Every structure is written in structure tokens, then in C-alpha cells.
C-alpha positions as CSV (number, residue, x, y, z in Angstrom):
1,M,-18.7,38.4,-20.0
2,D,-20.2,36.2,-17.3
3,V,-19.9,36.9,-13.5
4,Q,-20.2,34.1,-10.9
5,D,-20.2,35.1,-7.3
6,L,-19.1,32.0,-5.4
7,G,-19.3,33.5,-1.9
8,L,-17.0,32.0,0.7
9,I,-15.4,28.9,-0.9
10,D,-12.5,26.6,-0.1
11,Y,-9.5,27.3,-2.3
12,G,-9.2,23.8,-3.7
13,K,-12.8,23.9,-5.0
14,A,-12.3,27.4,-6.5
15,L,-9.1,26.2,-8.2
16,S,-10.9,23.3,-9.8
17,L,-13.7,25.6,-11.0
18,Q,-11.1,27.9,-12.5
19,E,-9.4,25.1,-14.4
20,T,-12.7,23.7,-15.7
21,K,-13.8,27.1,-16.9
22,R,-10.4,27.8,-18.4
23,D,-10.4,24.6,-20.4
24,S,-14.0,25.3,-21.6
25,I,-12.9,28.7,-22.9
26,I,-9.8,27.2,-24.6
27,F,-12.1,25.0,-26.6
28,K,-14.6,27.9,-27.2
29,E,-17.3,26.3,-25.2
30,A,-17.8,29.1,-22.7
31,R,-17.6,32.9,-22.4
32,D,-15.0,35.0,-20.6
33,T,-15.9,34.8,-16.9
34,L,-15.1,36.6,-13.6
35,L,-15.2,34.2,-10.6
36,V,-15.7,36.3,-7.5
37,C,-15.2,34.9,-4.0
38,E,-13.7,34.9,-0.6
39,H,-11.6,32.1,0.9
40,P,-11.1,30.7,4.4
41,N,-7.5,31.3,5.5
42,V,-5.2,29.7,2.9
43,I,-1.7,30.4,1.6
44,T,-0.9,30.1,-2.1
45,V,2.7,29.9,-3.4
46,G,3.5,30.8,-7.0
47,R,6.4,29.8,-9.3
48,S,8.9,32.4,-8.1
49,L,12.1,31.0,-6.7
50,G,12.2,31.0,-2.9
51,S,8.4,31.4,-2.4
52,A,8.1,28.4,-0.1
53,A,10.6,29.9,2.3
54,E,8.2,32.9,2.8
55,V,5.7,30.7,4.6
56,Y,6.0,30.7,8.4
57,S,2.8,28.9,9.5
58,K,2.2,25.2,9.7
59,D,-1.4,25.8,10.7
60,V,-2.7,27.4,7.5
61,P,-3.2,25.2,4.4
62,V,-0.7,25.8,1.6
63,F,-1.3,25.3,-2.2
64,E,1.6,25.4,-4.6
65,I,0.1,26.7,-7.8
66,S,1.0,27.6,-11.4
67,R,0.6,31.4,-11.3
68,G,3.5,33.9,-11.3
69,G,4.5,35.6,-8.1
70,R,5.3,34.5,-4.6
71,A,3.5,33.7,-1.3
72,T,0.1,35.2,-0.8
73,L,-2.5,34.9,1.9
74,H,-6.2,34.7,1.2
75,L,-8.7,35.2,4.0
76,P,-12.2,36.4,4.8
77,G,-12.7,40.1,4.2
78,Q,-10.5,40.0,1.1
79,I,-12.2,40.1,-2.4
80,V,-10.7,37.6,-4.7
81,V,-11.5,37.7,-8.5
82,Y,-10.3,35.1,-11.0
83,P,-10.6,36.6,-14.5
84,I,-10.8,33.6,-16.9
85,I,-10.2,35.6,-20.1
86,D,-9.4,34.6,-23.6
87,L,-6.4,36.6,-24.5
88,R,-6.4,35.2,-28.0
89,K,-9.2,37.8,-28.8
90,R,-7.0,40.6,-27.5
91,E,-3.3,41.4,-27.6
92,R,-1.4,38.4,-26.4
93,D,0.5,40.5,-23.9
94,L,0.4,39.2,-20.3
95,H,2.1,42.3,-18.9
96,K,-0.5,44.6,-20.5
97,F,-3.3,42.4,-19.1
98,M,-1.9,42.7,-15.6
99,R,-1.7,46.5,-15.9
100,L,-5.4,46.5,-16.9
101,L,-6.2,44.5,-13.8
102,E,-4.3,47.0,-11.7
103,E,-6.0,49.9,-13.3
104,A,-9.4,48.4,-12.6
105,I,-8.4,48.2,-8.9
106,I,-7.0,51.7,-8.8
107,N,-10.2,53.1,-10.3
108,T,-12.3,51.2,-7.8
109,L,-10.4,52.6,-4.9
110,S,-10.7,56.1,-6.2
111,D,-14.4,55.8,-5.8
112,F,-13.8,55.4,-2.0
113,R,-11.4,58.3,-1.9
114,I,-8.3,56.1,-1.6
115,D,-5.4,57.4,-3.7
116,S,-3.5,54.3,-4.9
117,G,-1.2,53.4,-7.7
118,R,1.7,51.2,-8.9
119,V,5.2,51.0,-7.7
120,E,7.9,50.4,-10.3
121,G,9.2,46.9,-10.1
122,K,6.5,45.7,-7.7
123,T,3.4,44.0,-8.9
124,G,0.1,44.9,-7.3
125,V,-1.6,48.1,-6.1
126,W,-0.1,50.3,-3.4
127,V,-1.2,53.2,-1.2
128,G,1.3,55.9,-0.6
129,G,3.9,53.8,-2.4
130,T,4.6,51.8,0.8
131,R,1.3,50.0,1.8
132,K,0.1,47.1,-0.4
133,I,-3.6,46.9,-0.7
134,A,-4.0,44.4,-3.6
135,S,-2.0,41.5,-4.9
136,L,-1.9,40.0,-8.4
137,G,-0.8,36.6,-9.7
138,I,-1.8,35.4,-13.1
139,G,-1.3,32.1,-15.0
140,V,-2.1,31.4,-18.6
141,K,-2.7,28.2,-20.6
142,K,-3.0,28.5,-24.4
143,W,-3.5,32.2,-23.8
144,V,-6.5,31.9,-21.5
145,S,-5.8,33.5,-18.1
146,Y,-6.6,32.1,-14.7
147,H,-5.6,32.8,-11.1
148,G,-6.1,36.5,-10.4
149,I,-6.4,39.4,-8.0
150,A,-6.9,39.8,-4.2
151,L,-8.1,43.1,-2.8
152,N,-7.9,43.6,1.0
153,V,-11.2,45.2,2.2
154,T,-12.1,44.3,5.8
155,C,-9.7,41.4,6.5
156,D,-7.7,41.1,9.7
157,L,-4.3,42.4,8.7
158,K,-2.6,40.6,11.6
159,D,-3.1,37.3,9.8
160,F,-0.5,38.3,7.2
161,G,2.1,37.6,9.8
162,C,2.1,33.9,8.7
163,I,3.9,34.8,5.5
164,S,6.2,37.3,3.8
165,P,3.6,38.6,1.4
166,C,5.2,38.6,-2.1
167,G,8.6,38.8,-0.4
168,F,7.8,41.8,1.8
169,N,7.4,42.2,5.5
170,S,3.8,41.6,6.5
171,S,3.6,45.1,7.9
172,V,3.3,46.5,4.4
173,M,-0.2,45.1,4.0
174,T,-3.2,47.5,4.3
175,S,-6.9,47.3,3.4
176,V,-9.8,49.5,2.2
177,E,-11.1,49.6,5.8
178,Q,-7.7,50.8,7.1
179,E,-7.3,53.5,4.5
180,L,-10.9,54.7,4.4
181,D,-11.4,58.3,5.4
182,K,-13.3,58.2,8.8
183,E,-15.6,61.0,7.8
184,Y,-16.5,59.3,4.5
185,R,-17.3,56.1,6.5
186,R,-19.5,58.1,9.0
187,V,-21.5,59.9,6.3
188,W,-22.2,56.8,4.4
189,A,-22.9,54.8,7.6
190,L,-20.6,52.0,6.4
191,T,-20.5,48.8,8.4
192,K,-18.0,46.1,7.5
193,E,-20.6,44.2,5.6
194,K,-21.8,47.3,3.6
195,L,-18.2,48.3,2.8
196,F,-17.4,44.8,1.5
197,K,-20.5,44.7,-0.6
198,Y,-20.0,48.1,-2.2
199,V,-16.3,47.5,-3.0
200,K,-17.1,44.1,-4.5
201,T,-19.9,45.6,-6.7
202,R,-17.7,48.5,-7.9
203,L,-14.6,46.2,-8.5
204,V,-16.7,43.9,-10.7
205,E,-18.0,46.8,-12.7
206,S,-14.5,48.2,-13.1
207,L,-13.1,44.9,-14.3
208,M,-15.9,44.4,-16.8
209,T,-15.2,47.9,-18.2
210,H,-11.5,47.3,-18.5
211,L,-11.7,43.7,-19.8
212,G,-14.8,44.1,-22.0
213,E,-15.1,41.7,-24.9
214,G,-12.2,42.0,-27.3
215,S,-10.6,45.0,-25.5
């Protein structure tokens, strides 16, 4: 599996890269790939009915895209990973694939002493059952996945006020920085930059473990 760290990249450019990689994998011209990045503030709206009504800002660019799910905000300090994965080599089960992605996030957070999990009927990863720390939205074409996951790490949570994230009040959103034990942060001398780097490294490792070739 290949990993490409795109850094901070405009959403439109990242979407084009996803689609190009997805099509290459469909025609077996490329390997499964994780595209890892951050985006400047941008809102994406999925296929779910009513998603457009969840956007309150006219100042933030909006992309209507082909993933499942509703309105999501991407912003600096949030790790976004687009798994471009050939599900033809695995079980063709999108729900199972999404649960694997959630499990990879949950395992990553446990390394930072954050107890997270799923909430029945709600996609994503939650802390304490009420605070959403990661969002998921997946699309597939010919059983190759694209779009992906967004894990809030050091982002400014106030910015979520421009949408109803996935249909919820923006106050449900939390981040690794918000949930991190203060003593843990002190002992490891974690700046925002170090925390973001460590979480990104661990998340990529966890995703590769859970999505290893043919798993």
C-alpha cells in the first residue's frame, strides 16, 4: 500500500488526485493508496437528503460531492485521509469497510489515552458517546473506494459553527487536543505541531494495519 502525504492542499486539487488514483486502481494500473492531507477551510456536502440546508456560511467554499453522509467541514489542524482501496480484493462490503476505518481511528486514539468508540446509528468516532472527534464519508466506483475520514486534532472547533456537522449541533465536535489528558501532554511536552505529527503517524500506521493488502 502506498502513502502520499500531500500536506496542506486545496480541496478541489485533492479531489482530482483522488479520482485519478481511483481510476488507475480500477484499471489495475496502481496500488492501493492512502492520500493524507489537511485542507484550508472548506465545506463538503454528501448525497444525503437535506445536506445543503446544513450549511450556514456563504464565506466558506462548498463542494457537493459523491460520498455518503451530510455536511462536513475540513480545516487546518484536522487530519484527512482518503483511502483509495480496491474492495474487489476484499469482501465487497462497504459497511464492513467503514467499520474498519472507525476501528483504525479508535485504536489510534487509545494510544493517546482517549477512550473513544462508535454510537449506534451514527457514523464516525465519538468520545463519551456525545462528542464527535472523527467523521467518515465514503464513495465507491466499481468497488474502489474514495473520499474518506477526517480526524480533528488541533483544529479550531469554533469554525464548525458554519455548519450542522452531519446533521448535529456544532457543539458536539471535539478534538484530540481538547480531549488529551493535560498530564500526558505535559510529560511528553506536546506542542500543537508535535501532537499533530504524532497522531498523523500513528493513524497512518493503524490504517495500514487494518487495510493491509487483501484483508
